[in-house]
C-alpha positions as MATLAB code, in Angstrom:
seq = 'MKFYIVLLSWLAIFLVACNNSSIKQSSDVKKEVTISNVKKYNPIRIESELPDVVQEQSGMIWHNDLIWVNNDSGGAPELYGYNLNGVLQQTIHLKNATNLDWEALAEDEEYFYIGDFGNNLGTRKNLKLYKIAKPEFTEESVVNVDANAIHFEWADQKEFLPQKHRHNYDCEAFFSYGDSLYFFTKNRGNLQTRMYVMPKQGREHRLQPKGTFHADLLITGADISSDGKVVALVGYNDFRTYMILFYNFKGADFFNGKHIRLDLSVLGRAQTEGVVFSDKDDLYINTEATKQAQSIYRIDWKQWIKN';
ca = [
      53.150   97.490   47.240;
      49.698   97.641   48.815;
      48.244   98.356   45.382;
      49.813   95.197   43.898;
      48.625   93.067   46.830;
      45.055   94.279   46.332;
      45.345   93.730   42.572;
      46.623   90.174   43.039;
      43.823   89.429   45.527;
      41.171   90.563   43.057;
      42.836   88.557   40.299;
      42.794   85.407   42.448;
      39.084   85.889   43.272;
      38.349   86.379   39.565;
      40.153   83.181   38.569;
      38.379   81.125   41.248;
      35.012   82.511   40.186;
      35.734   81.699   36.544;
      36.812   78.185   37.465;
      33.655   77.588   39.548;
      31.515   78.987   36.743;
      33.080   76.646   34.191;
      32.521   73.679   36.509;
      28.868   74.591   36.987;
      28.342   75.089   33.275;
      29.931   71.754   32.430;
      27.706   69.960   34.950;
      24.619   71.560   33.409;
      25.461   70.542   29.841;
      23.356   67.626   28.665;
      25.334   64.568   27.683;
      25.306   63.775   23.989;
      23.263   60.637   23.467;
      23.585   58.587   20.313;
      20.172   57.482   19.083;
      20.631   54.163   17.316;
      18.525   51.333   15.892;
      16.009   53.701   14.301;
      13.418   52.422   11.826;
      11.446   54.842    9.664;
       7.868   53.678    9.478;
       4.572   54.838    8.016;
       1.736   53.800   10.382;
      -1.413   52.327    8.880;
      -4.337   54.692    9.359;
      -7.355   52.735   10.554;
      -9.886   55.536   10.918;
      -9.971   59.336   10.877;
     -13.724   59.862   11.125;
     -14.016   59.477   14.879;
     -16.789   60.811   17.126;
     -16.676   64.585   17.622;
     -16.720   64.015   21.375;
     -13.163   62.580   21.319;
     -11.385   65.490   19.634;
      -8.944   65.694   22.541;
      -8.558   61.949   23.045;
      -5.619   61.191   25.284;
      -5.478   57.886   27.177;
      -6.122   54.622   25.346;
      -7.068   51.095   26.467;
      -8.677   48.052   24.833;
     -11.728   46.297   26.327;
     -14.569   44.242   24.831;
     -13.227   44.811   21.285;
     -13.475   48.579   21.744;
     -10.894   51.316   22.008;
     -11.573   53.354   25.137;
     -10.320   56.921   25.439;
     -10.701   59.995   27.595;
     -10.445   63.660   26.741;
      -7.744   65.551   28.579;
      -7.817   68.590   30.876;
     -11.193   70.148   31.533;
     -13.234   67.548   29.670;
     -16.237   65.722   31.048;
     -15.470   62.968   33.606;
     -16.225   60.309   30.989;
     -14.671   57.467   29.030;
     -15.711   56.771   25.441;
     -15.644   53.354   23.787;
     -15.636   53.217   19.979;
     -14.990   50.411   17.510;
     -12.315   50.245   14.811;
     -14.773   51.862   12.381;
     -14.887   54.923   14.626;
     -18.463   54.364   15.810;
     -19.139   55.347   19.435;
     -20.622   52.357   21.271;
     -20.684   53.342   24.935;
     -19.967   56.191   27.349;
     -18.951   55.673   30.976;
     -19.759   58.643   33.219;
     -17.992   58.916   36.589;
     -20.559   60.397   38.979;
     -18.144   61.421   41.732;
     -15.081   62.522   39.743;
     -13.727   65.669   38.110;
     -11.512   65.846   35.046;
      -8.852   68.241   36.276;
      -6.233   66.925   33.835;
      -6.917   63.343   32.776;
      -4.032   62.143   30.643;
      -3.876   58.345   30.549;
      -5.779   55.088   31.050;
      -4.794   51.614   32.217;
      -6.743   48.428   32.872;
      -6.440   44.970   34.363;
      -8.838   42.049   34.677;
     -10.996   43.846   37.267;
     -10.593   47.604   36.894;
     -10.128   50.636   34.702;
      -7.649   53.206   36.052;
      -7.883   56.856   34.986;
      -4.793   59.020   35.438;
      -5.607   62.526   36.672;
      -1.956   63.527   36.885;
      -1.307   65.999   34.064;
       1.153   68.536   35.457;
       2.178   71.015   32.756;
       3.562   73.613   35.168;
       5.073   71.169   37.663;
       3.019   72.619   40.536;
       0.464   69.900   41.301;
       0.305   68.333   44.746;
      -3.007   66.560   44.165;
      -2.045   63.802   41.723;
      -4.571   60.981   41.668;
      -6.029   57.985   39.899;
      -9.671   57.033   39.621;
     -10.439   53.322   39.798;
     -13.622   51.822   38.304;
     -14.756   48.241   38.754;
     -15.504   46.593   35.413;
     -18.484   44.540   36.682;
     -20.441   47.791   37.012;
     -20.613   48.145   33.222;
     -23.870   47.265   31.470;
     -25.026   47.165   27.856;
     -26.582   50.650   28.043;
     -25.157   53.362   25.796;
     -24.443   55.592   28.809;
     -23.415   54.019   32.101;
     -23.061   55.953   35.367;
     -20.547   54.600   37.867;
     -18.873   55.566   41.132;
     -15.093   55.719   41.269;
     -12.543   55.266   44.044;
      -9.689   57.773   44.239;
      -6.035   56.830   44.777;
      -3.751   59.734   45.756;
       0.001   59.809   45.193;
       3.064   62.024   44.877;
       6.513   61.877   43.271;
       8.769   61.368   46.286;
      11.756   62.993   44.584;
       9.982   66.242   43.641;
      11.095   68.950   46.080;
      10.064   72.152   44.276;
       6.592   73.102   43.019;
       7.262   76.494   41.428;
       5.777   77.085   37.959;
       8.289   75.862   35.371;
       6.446   75.420   32.106;
       8.484   73.394   29.572;
      11.459   73.104   31.967;
      10.573   70.617   34.707;
      10.670   66.800   34.854;
       7.521   65.967   36.834;
       4.777   65.767   34.236;
       3.246   62.379   33.395;
       0.912   61.181   30.646;
       1.654   57.454   30.490;
       1.117   54.372   32.645;
       0.010   50.752   32.413;
      -0.894   47.786   34.573;
       1.482   44.839   34.885;
       1.074   42.116   37.487;
       0.182   43.561   40.890;
       1.463   47.078   40.125;
       0.995   50.154   37.986;
       3.979   51.543   36.053;
       4.290   55.273   35.331;
       6.551   56.950   32.752;
       7.219   60.664   33.097;
       7.127   63.310   30.414;
      10.384   65.118   31.186;
      10.166   68.584   29.686;
      13.552   69.606   31.062;
      15.819   66.844   29.721;
      13.666   64.652   27.399;
      14.333   61.596   29.556;
      11.626   59.476   31.125;
      11.601   58.088   34.651;
       9.692   54.977   35.671;
       7.792   54.819   38.955;
       5.942   51.790   40.341;
       2.787   51.807   42.474;
       1.223   48.778   44.175;
      -2.458   48.464   43.342;
      -3.409   48.139   46.998;
      -3.807   51.248   49.152;
      -5.155   54.775   48.742;
      -2.045   56.920   49.455;
       1.420   56.486   47.904;
       4.820   58.210   47.682;
       6.469   56.899   44.527;
      10.231   56.597   44.193;
      11.852   56.498   40.730;
      12.903   52.985   39.705;
      14.738   53.709   36.461;
      15.556   56.350   33.849;
      15.805   56.144   30.081;
      17.002   58.823   27.660;
      13.977   58.794   25.370;
      14.812   62.062   23.579;
      11.024   62.435   23.542;
       8.140   63.763   25.555;
       6.483   60.455   26.485;
       2.694   60.619   26.139;
       1.566   56.988   26.155;
       2.614   53.529   27.341;
       1.355   49.960   27.198;
       2.600   46.389   27.552;
       1.735   43.365   25.420;
      -0.625   40.722   26.773;
       2.251   38.324   27.531;
       4.314   41.048   29.228;
       7.237   40.703   26.785;
       7.042   43.985   24.842;
       6.615   47.537   26.148;
       5.637   50.394   23.848;
       6.254   54.045   24.690;
       4.981   56.713   22.314;
       5.575   60.441   22.271;
       6.883   63.326   20.280;
       9.764   65.702   19.848;
       8.738   69.019   18.290;
       5.369   67.305   17.750;
       6.965   64.725   15.446;
       5.876   61.260   16.554;
       8.220   58.465   17.631;
       7.795   55.128   19.390;
      10.223   53.064   21.456;
       9.707   49.304   21.756;
      11.467   47.458   24.604;
      11.892   43.674   24.520;
      14.116   40.849   25.835;
      14.002   42.336   29.338;
      13.801   40.415   32.589;
      10.790   40.864   34.842;
       9.892   44.543   35.002;
      13.411   45.783   34.205;
      12.139   47.189   30.917;
      14.903   49.709   30.230;
      17.719   47.155   30.448;
      16.480   44.910   27.677;
      16.816   45.590   23.974;
      14.925   48.375   22.242;
      14.231   49.845   18.826;
      12.996   53.319   17.935;
      10.342   53.893   15.287;
      10.419   57.210   13.457;
       6.764   57.993   12.755;
       7.416   61.591   11.738;
       5.608   60.929    8.459;
       2.496   61.787   10.506;
       3.623   65.413   10.463;
       2.770   67.514   13.501;
      -0.031   65.224   14.660;
      -0.248   65.295   18.446;
       0.098   61.634   19.392;
      -1.266   60.871   22.859;
      -2.080   57.210   23.400;
      -0.907   53.685   22.606;
      -2.531   50.308   23.259;
      -2.064   46.605   22.564;
      -5.305   44.810   21.768;
      -6.055   41.411   23.313;
      -4.497   39.921   20.147;
      -1.488   42.243   20.528;
      -2.294   44.431   17.564;
      -0.717   47.794   18.380;
      -2.575   51.089   17.933;
      -1.856   54.766   18.553;
      -4.221   57.737   18.582;
      -3.879   61.434   17.803;
      -5.783   64.496   18.952;
      -7.549   66.795   16.514;
      -5.059   69.459   15.377;
      -4.765   70.623   11.784;
      -5.467   66.967   11.094;
      -8.543   65.043   12.217;
      -8.283   62.900   15.332;
      -7.301   59.435   14.149;
      -6.207   55.933   15.077;
      -3.291   54.094   13.451;
      -1.939   50.549   13.586;
       1.758   49.727   14.039;
       2.977   46.469   12.478;
       5.590   45.885   15.190;
       6.036   42.132   14.692;
       8.165   42.670   11.590;
      11.019   43.739   13.899;
      10.356   41.750   17.074;
       9.657   38.025   16.977;
       7.766   37.704   20.229;
];
């Protein structure tokens, strides 16, 4: 009898363990998400003969009829402005800054913002922005400026162990809208993106997530149209490029409006990093130098959205 009691006890423990395991596994399974409203599109290449100095161009903004970019991690602490013919017009050198992992640019009427927040391993605790006042720019080909640093952290990140390609706290995309800056994460673990909002005032911030969208992409660039009615996110999945356009939203509730997805995979395995609306709301993206030359492309978005 004792033998059967012991056997039944072990059997009960085994069944409970199996049940708990199945519950855990089911909670870890990603929900199937239906990707709808997809438009295949061939972007219009504007220029592929860009300055050699921007081979790793990442962020992208528009100012004074120039596209401004930065190189990413380990590059010089500089911004490069070139025209739509790919001719370098001006270089801005930040005297008191270091390019640890610059990934994105934003701008408003007064300032450029440089995002030093690349976080491939998910271990960084020194995320920051550099802020440059536009009035300091001159007509010289190389301009030296001082920058102010803004430090911040993701309030919901609790672990900082190395987790390459598995964590959700990388970021390569932000833009300015109204009195705030809006960040969109590059979630390596679940291919979603979270939006965080930072007020432009202050030097230290803990940012709470304000919304999540299942992008099914690694988001690498973001911008908003001049009238604030269209948001463009660009990124890639397996290095195939896609764009998501959000519209008909209220205020800054971008994810709860309508959206369409552009399949730009015709670009092949080009590493797409930046997106920008010009002051006339022409929409451009840029790519790093890979097996293809670094390039800029135009997206004719108004054929789908009557803004």
